[in-house]
Legacy VTK file of the C-alpha trace (Angstrom):
# vtk DataFile Version 3.0
C-alpha trace
ASCII
DATASET POLYDATA
POINTS 416 float
117.402 85.891 114.398
119.557 87.377 111.785
119.228 86.134 108.206
121.755 86.231 105.554
121.884 86.269 101.741
124.800 84.975 99.993
125.963 84.953 96.102
127.588 81.773 94.340
128.455 82.840 90.885
125.239 84.807 89.058
122.869 83.238 91.711
121.475 84.948 94.904
120.663 82.282 97.620
118.866 83.122 100.891
117.605 83.952 103.317
119.703 81.715 105.764
120.950 81.740 109.082
124.464 82.507 110.462
124.970 78.756 111.238
123.896 77.916 107.778
126.717 80.172 106.168
129.407 78.728 108.408
128.283 75.381 107.190
128.544 76.350 103.541
131.726 77.805 104.359
133.025 74.670 105.874
131.605 72.618 103.007
133.039 74.814 100.553
130.090 76.046 98.706
130.954 79.836 99.981
134.560 80.349 99.195
136.473 83.154 100.523
135.912 85.687 97.810
132.030 85.242 98.114
129.742 87.859 98.512
127.244 88.210 101.475
124.437 90.769 102.737
122.043 91.051 105.432
119.580 93.905 106.594
121.467 96.796 107.694
124.450 96.448 105.563
124.962 99.345 102.661
126.120 96.873 100.025
127.241 93.386 99.431
130.635 92.432 101.143
133.178 89.682 100.667
132.632 87.278 103.177
136.432 86.409 103.917
136.831 89.978 105.100
133.898 90.470 106.947
134.309 90.520 110.706
131.484 88.052 111.388
133.031 85.282 109.089
136.763 85.884 108.926
137.528 83.674 111.610
135.745 80.800 109.581
138.619 80.913 107.235
141.547 80.867 109.767
143.635 77.629 110.023
143.199 76.183 113.352
146.315 75.803 115.595
147.949 72.232 115.996
146.090 70.128 118.524
148.068 70.018 121.928
149.939 66.614 122.445
150.283 66.056 118.819
153.741 66.560 117.229
153.654 67.014 113.439
155.939 64.863 111.302
159.864 65.452 110.478
160.389 67.328 107.350
161.659 65.194 104.644
165.123 65.027 103.868
166.765 67.153 101.016
167.304 63.821 99.071
163.830 62.875 99.556
162.433 66.263 98.385
161.015 66.609 94.936
162.025 70.019 93.309
159.563 71.545 90.796
160.749 70.906 87.374
160.861 74.706 86.706
160.252 77.625 89.028
157.793 80.312 87.554
159.545 83.322 86.400
157.227 85.662 87.885
155.120 85.529 90.882
151.421 84.519 90.183
148.874 87.461 90.629
145.666 86.262 92.268
142.503 86.918 90.148
140.923 90.139 91.026
137.663 89.705 93.013
134.655 91.212 91.218
131.408 92.079 92.654
128.514 89.639 91.307
126.779 91.523 88.378
123.141 92.313 88.961
121.643 91.609 85.418
119.776 94.727 84.354
118.030 93.501 81.004
115.974 90.726 82.466
114.628 93.153 84.674
114.121 95.781 82.323
112.064 93.586 79.975
110.058 92.356 82.642
108.952 95.900 83.451
108.374 96.895 79.873
105.915 93.631 79.676
104.062 94.579 82.839
103.820 98.402 81.883
102.528 97.235 78.234
100.069 94.691 79.789
98.609 96.480 82.640
98.656 100.026 81.503
96.013 99.478 78.492
93.854 97.249 80.835
93.699 99.612 83.594
92.997 102.526 81.172
90.285 100.721 79.706
88.556 99.703 82.964
89.098 103.401 84.307
87.460 104.853 81.373
84.627 102.432 81.148
83.907 102.859 85.011
83.719 106.523 84.855
81.632 106.856 81.953
78.960 104.371 83.768
79.802 106.017 87.386
81.484 109.356 87.188
80.968 111.245 83.803
82.730 114.287 85.266
85.851 112.414 85.931
85.581 110.941 82.177
85.007 114.148 80.946
88.347 115.591 82.818
90.176 112.698 81.069
88.785 113.778 77.564
89.572 117.547 78.046
92.861 116.951 79.982
94.469 114.232 77.900
97.985 114.921 78.192
97.776 114.426 81.822
96.982 110.523 81.393
100.507 109.607 80.887
101.320 111.255 84.408
98.510 109.504 86.145
98.576 105.909 84.654
102.118 105.181 85.292
102.073 105.277 89.215
98.843 103.416 89.115
100.063 100.650 87.212
103.106 100.717 89.788
100.336 100.421 92.665
98.777 97.476 91.020
102.076 95.592 90.531
102.800 96.691 94.314
99.485 94.834 94.991
100.271 91.884 92.817
103.813 91.478 94.320
102.099 91.669 97.854
99.446 88.921 97.038
101.374 86.554 94.790
105.003 87.452 95.175
105.369 88.220 91.386
103.730 89.974 88.442
103.159 88.464 85.039
106.589 90.001 83.501
108.691 89.064 86.387
107.129 85.415 86.261
108.051 85.269 82.670
111.512 86.497 82.799
112.314 84.841 85.871
112.884 87.826 88.124
112.243 87.806 92.025
112.069 90.904 94.319
112.042 89.293 97.742
110.667 91.316 100.558
112.662 91.465 104.077
111.168 88.819 106.220
110.258 91.428 109.057
108.649 93.852 106.613
105.056 94.491 105.771
104.897 92.947 102.341
102.361 95.592 101.050
104.058 98.638 102.195
107.440 97.476 101.125
106.233 96.973 97.747
104.114 100.368 97.574
107.239 102.212 98.790
109.636 100.163 96.324
107.178 101.275 93.250
107.190 105.009 94.413
110.678 104.822 94.485
111.053 103.228 91.072
108.413 105.904 89.690
110.758 108.789 91.112
114.372 107.146 90.370
113.850 105.303 87.392
110.668 107.077 85.604
111.547 110.465 86.677
108.030 111.040 87.734
107.238 110.795 83.916
109.194 113.956 82.811
110.113 113.604 79.147
113.794 113.230 78.498
114.678 113.127 82.009
113.541 109.578 82.471
116.098 108.523 79.927
118.995 109.612 81.865
117.496 108.136 85.082
116.967 104.913 83.420
120.630 105.061 82.383
121.783 105.723 85.656
120.283 102.804 87.169
121.415 100.509 84.417
124.914 101.728 85.226
124.520 100.896 88.809
123.400 97.316 87.948
125.927 96.770 85.646
128.600 97.730 87.545
127.497 95.123 90.358
125.526 97.650 92.581
121.994 97.584 93.668
119.697 100.168 91.884
119.148 103.442 94.327
115.653 101.805 94.887
116.716 98.474 96.113
119.584 100.171 98.391
119.270 98.199 101.775
116.662 95.614 100.267
117.384 91.764 99.785
118.912 91.270 96.638
116.620 91.039 93.315
117.360 87.827 91.905
117.600 88.192 87.694
119.231 85.189 85.979
116.802 83.670 83.411
117.844 80.864 80.800
118.546 81.982 77.223
115.170 80.307 76.307
113.175 82.173 78.793
114.903 85.399 78.119
114.129 85.045 74.277
110.756 84.226 75.169
110.352 87.390 77.418
111.646 89.766 74.630
109.350 88.033 72.127
106.246 88.683 74.223
107.297 92.320 74.969
107.481 92.707 71.202
103.761 91.331 70.483
102.656 93.423 73.379
104.423 96.575 71.858
102.754 95.756 68.499
99.204 95.743 69.830
99.929 98.717 71.791
101.133 100.689 68.704
98.119 99.632 66.648
96.013 100.728 69.706
97.767 104.108 69.766
97.318 104.406 65.911
93.570 103.880 66.502
93.521 106.806 68.976
95.292 108.957 66.781
92.843 108.582 64.021
90.107 109.222 66.596
91.746 112.278 67.497
91.893 113.422 64.069
88.208 112.548 63.435
87.541 114.974 66.376
88.760 117.802 64.640
87.338 116.997 61.026
84.132 118.169 60.044
81.041 116.536 57.820
78.144 117.968 56.134
74.387 117.060 56.796
71.525 118.175 54.591
68.236 118.990 56.364
65.698 116.836 54.714
62.811 119.234 55.449
64.348 122.420 54.059
67.369 121.038 51.995
69.940 123.493 53.625
73.220 122.288 55.059
74.867 122.221 58.302
78.672 121.660 58.855
79.110 119.651 61.864
82.050 117.704 63.610
82.875 114.357 62.296
82.209 112.616 65.369
78.482 113.366 65.551
76.785 109.964 64.174
73.563 110.116 62.752
71.130 107.557 64.353
68.228 105.760 62.696
64.931 107.785 62.676
62.358 107.140 65.283
59.195 105.936 63.691
57.025 107.508 66.605
58.269 111.044 65.682
57.685 112.607 62.518
60.797 114.525 60.944
62.917 113.634 64.074
66.651 113.304 63.557
68.915 111.812 66.291
72.293 112.348 66.558
75.005 111.239 69.278
78.672 112.157 70.113
79.813 109.172 71.869
83.117 110.138 73.059
81.552 113.338 74.434
78.620 111.535 76.121
76.292 113.975 74.267
72.906 113.052 72.281
70.696 115.507 70.509
67.211 115.161 69.066
66.214 117.691 66.130
62.577 117.748 65.087
60.365 119.828 63.002
56.467 120.471 63.189
54.292 122.305 60.743
52.051 124.239 62.632
48.166 124.751 61.509
48.707 128.650 61.570
51.374 131.554 61.444
52.461 133.885 64.143
51.989 131.264 67.008
53.531 132.804 70.066
56.843 130.901 70.731
56.583 131.033 74.697
52.917 129.362 74.269
54.367 126.546 71.671
57.239 126.061 74.140
54.945 125.378 77.040
52.902 123.143 74.856
55.963 121.189 73.713
57.141 120.892 77.414
53.937 119.341 78.691
54.364 116.537 75.978
58.158 115.724 76.557
59.035 112.182 77.559
61.468 111.146 79.966
62.318 114.799 80.844
61.954 117.159 83.935
62.224 120.810 83.316
64.236 122.486 86.286
63.947 126.184 84.998
61.965 128.732 83.295
61.909 129.228 79.650
64.297 131.795 78.795
64.125 133.850 75.480
67.009 133.294 73.060
67.658 134.288 69.360
69.109 131.762 67.159
70.142 132.823 63.583
67.779 135.793 63.869
64.986 134.064 64.735
63.375 134.107 68.190
63.005 131.368 70.592
62.855 129.987 74.048
65.359 127.680 75.931
64.838 125.745 79.269
67.042 123.077 81.190
66.239 120.211 83.006
67.109 116.516 84.108
66.540 112.948 82.565
64.111 111.073 84.700
65.669 107.694 83.444
69.521 109.065 84.603
70.263 111.854 87.217
73.586 112.265 85.479
72.017 113.542 82.132
71.559 117.061 81.735
68.856 118.218 79.494
68.582 121.487 77.485
65.469 122.150 75.203
65.270 124.943 72.717
62.427 125.798 70.660
62.161 128.104 67.594
59.230 129.224 65.870
59.540 130.630 62.216
56.336 131.029 60.332
54.470 127.928 60.349
57.767 125.863 61.377
58.280 125.052 64.451
61.827 123.440 65.287
62.847 121.962 68.699
66.180 120.265 69.862
66.513 118.619 72.845
70.390 117.927 73.847
71.206 115.383 76.415
74.777 115.784 78.238
76.479 113.717 80.706
79.451 115.673 82.541
78.894 119.142 82.193
82.154 120.178 81.239
83.292 123.092 79.503
84.413 121.394 76.219
80.768 119.975 76.225
79.444 123.207 76.669
80.964 124.734 73.745
80.517 121.834 71.546
76.704 122.003 72.348
76.581 125.566 71.566
78.176 125.169 68.035
76.084 122.168 67.225
72.870 124.057 68.083
73.762 126.941 66.122
74.560 124.764 62.757
71.328 122.690 63.324
69.022 125.468 63.439
71.159 127.450 60.510
69.307 124.841 58.298
65.725 125.836 59.419
65.332 128.833 57.117
LINES 1 417
416 0 1 2 3 4 5 6 7 8 9 10 11 12 13 14 15 16 17 18 19 20 21 22 23 24 25 26 27 28 29 30 31 32 33 34 35 36 37 38 39 40 41 42 43 44 45 46 47 48 49 50 51 52 53 54 55 56 57 58 59 60 61 62 63 64 65 66 67 68 69 70 71 72 73 74 75 76 77 78 79 80 81 82 83 84 85 86 87 88 89 90 91 92 93 94 95 96 97 98 99 100 101 102 103 104 105 106 107 108 109 110 111 112 113 114 115 116 117 118 119 120 121 122 123 124 125 126 127 128 129 130 131 132 133 134 135 136 137 138 139 140 141 142 143 144 145 146 147 148 149 150 151 152 153 154 155 156 157 158 159 160 161 162 163 164 165 166 167 168 169 170 171 172 173 174 175 176 177 178 179 180 181 182 183 184 185 186 187 188 189 190 191 192 193 194 195 196 197 198 199 200 201 202 203 204 205 206 207 208 209 210 211 212 213 214 215 216 217 218 219 220 221 222 223 224 225 226 227 228 229 230 231 232 233 234 235 236 237 238 239 240 241 242 243 244 245 246 247 248 249 250 251 252 253 254 255 256 257 258 259 260 261 262 263 264 265 266 267 268 269 270 271 272 273 274 275 276 277 278 279 280 281 282 283 284 285 286 287 288 289 290 291 292 293 294 295 296 297 298 299 300 301 302 303 304 305 306 307 308 309 310 311 312 313 314 315 316 317 318 319 320 321 322 323 324 325 326 327 328 329 330 331 332 333 334 335 336 337 338 339 340 341 342 343 344 345 346 347 348 349 350 351 352 353 354 355 356 357 358 359 360 361 362 363 364 365 366 367 368 369 370 371 372 373 374 375 376 377 378 379 380 381 382 383 384 385 386 387 388 389 390 391 392 393 394 395 396 397 398 399 400 401 402 403 404 405 406 407 408 409 410 411 412 413 414 415
């Protein structure tokens, strides 16, 4: 059965059957200049000129056997008081305006609400279960904007398929009906992909302003947006109170997002800033990045200093031990220290290194508690001073590698 949609003023109604359309025409609800649409039509059409309903507006012929009454005589006719000086022109028929702003604010509400929640969830999950993925986000932050918007679109499609609405559309009174015979999930996913292309221009800066303006112009001139062609008409006609409430909520969400962006910008500045750390044993100073946080000392280990860089998923344990004699072989001490390492399994042999003109040895391993944690152990012996640095890293990105090398160099630089 063919289903139809019709427009009465600003309201879109349907779906209804063909017989229902004819009943509404007979009852006067649908007039000759009203608009109708069904699946397969490129755009809305005037019902009075549509071939399937034009006959509903034709005056039926006289019934056979019935004679119309005679015309009144000239004396009985009442002449009009004054004939119009000009013929009355019929009012032009205009297409029903598809209101654009309620749809815009509904979309903005959904983006400002779902994008931060989705970003937070993805980051938290990747830190726990996929450190490599998290470090990719940290390393290539500029790609995040291209990734998050289509993901938000997918979430919106799922919400539309499950509940028939999204938070923003529910507040602004916007409805996007799916064709009765279509798979709801696929319909809304395809529509969001089209929105991502035709409205957001795949997230390309400046270009998306042009595509947004083009879709607004189509709606303002009574045509559906490109991504809604051949679809049931979108209903967007909220009352003034509902419309004002929607804009106010968008403003609140925008302010909250602006505050969050400001916090992120400050964190980004902190990532390039530096700080000084004074080695309590030697009194020498190291220059390290500001994001390295100094944690409380471990009471079980004397002269042990713990540092953590949370956003890089890195931790360092720097410690000192005074040996009973000088000229201890660094390799022998490294083996001695390795036997006393807790929660670490070495997976490589000790390799010689020279740090700040002092000989030492380095080995790699993994954490016994967390298989995702890579461990690097460096041991340096200088006279009677033995210095050890154990670095824990999750992710193994190039960014972490370069920062670890700089951190190791600075800390061992305070040893003499």
